[in-house]
C-alpha positions, 0 to 999 in steps of 0.5 A, a space after each residue: 733074642 734077649 740082648 745083654 751087655 757085660 757088666 764093667 769089670 770093676 762091678 764084677 770084682 766088687 760083687 766077688 769081693 767076698 768070694 775067691 773060688 768062682 765057676 763061670 756059666 755062659 749062654 750058648 744062644 742069646 749071650 753068645 750071639 750078642 757077644 756078652 757070654 759066649 766062649 771068647 767072652 768067658 775065656 777073656 773074663 777068666 783071664 782078667 779074674 785070674 789076674 785079679 787073684 781069683 781062682 776060676 774052678 771051671 766054666 760051662 756054656 749051656 746051650 740055653 741056661 734059661 731051660 732047666 733041662 739044658 742047664 741041669 745037664 751042664 751042671 751035672 757034668 761039672 758037679 765036682 768042680 762046682 763043689 770047690 766053688 764059692 760062687 757062680 758068675 753067670 754071663 746070661 740074661 736075668 732069666 739065665 741067672 735065675 734059672 742057675 739059682 733055681 737049679 743050683 743044689 749046692 747053695 752057692 752064691 749066684 751072681 750076674 755077669 751081664 746087664 739084661 737090656 732088651 728083647 730084639 730082632 737081628 738084621 742081616 748085618 748082625 745089629 740088634 733092634 728092640 721091636 716088641 715090648 711083650 705087652 700081652 695085647 698085640 695089635 700088629 694086625 692093625 698097625 701093619 707089623 709096626 709096634 706103637 707100644 715099642 716104637 712110639 716114645 709115649 706108647 700111643 695107640 691111636 695116631 701121633 701126638 701133637 709134638 710130631 714134626 715133619 714125621 719125626 718124634 718130639 722126644 728124639 728128633 732123629 727118630 721117625 714117628 712110629 705112627 707116621 711109619 704105620 701110616 706110610 705102610 697102610 698107604 703102600 697097601 691102600 689100606 689107610 681107612 684102617 688108620 681111622 680104627 680106634 684102638 681101645 685103651 691097653 689092658 695093663 693087667 695083661 702085662 702085669 708082672 710076674 707073668 706065667 704060662 702053665 703047660 698042662 
């Protein structure tokens, strides 16, 4: 799940200063789930923009705008109104925005309506938590499913730092030290000997950007 938050309305109107006729694109997956780009959000921003004097020529919510196939279907359905637009305002993560730009054949200005924040898991109450940094070098087998790269403020790979105090992080005293959490998990499973395993330094080349996966 990619978490995004809607940009302040003032920022959106500033981006649209040069454009009068606007087409809105939402997201049927992540942005719908975190309430930044679903149907209710698009209808509300449509009303706000119209009150601000903009003309909303149309809207669509692709199931997954980051997937070219899904996006192209929706853009094709709306090609007539898209021809009237000057800009496309996208309420999806940065991946969705770039996908719209790459698949727009009319050369319209493509603008982001949200800020992309982080990748997350969702709990049973609908809250979102960042748990993975997508570093390209997973060690969850050693750390009992707890990611030190993400949960440790310093990204330490071999135990807590000297600033840890009573199980809390020195950077944020309200936050549990990731490595204490890891140790407690190992202790539950009687595998504390794993704590002595020295992990090698991270190979940052694996998380160098931009990354790609070519499917042959």
